[in-house]
Steps between C-alpha positions, in 0.01 A plus 500: 500500500770747590694413178177568298465836655857600437476375145183705446640809653805471278278458188297794587788743591711407210226562223457876451126482429426278798725726711305806382173331617670395828609845574162661417305250707704562807690176496277225351489343159243241392452484129149531350598305192225406265485178286191610320639830371815680367709776658464820303771754498570823323736306275254221388158690519494625167601176319290287710176726554488778252606305196272210589158432353410328831286626767699564822395525865790677691540505875720763681612376834754562779686229684486713810116568517280275682213538250727375222583190724139435576399519128764279378322168527182661332715642219657160436167321493339773262800497264502107476117493448507770228818407316303407190331844486792741579865519576606604854785718599618656820688819568704521830453848617823491709726334235349620175388845584583617142239267358221672695548811273441309175 
C-alpha cells in the first residue's frame, strides 16, 4: 500500500499536467478520465470538431470541482448510451483553458 501511494505521488508530480491539477486542487489528484469520450484541446478541437460532419456533445469539467466528480458517472453512462447518435468530447478547464475560447 505504501509503495502504491509513493508510486502514484511520483506519477502525479512528475507529469506537468497532473502537477498543475494537483497544485490547483490544494494537494490532490484523481483523474476523471473518460472511456466514452475524447479529450479535446485547443490543438485538436478544429480538426476533430469543427471540420467534422458529426454531431458533438462537449462537456467542460474541472478535476478540482466536486460537481464534476459527481457528474462523471452520469456523463460516462450518457456518452456510452448515445455513442451511435453523437460523438462525445471533454474539455478540462484546468488543463485546456485555451480550448474554452474556441
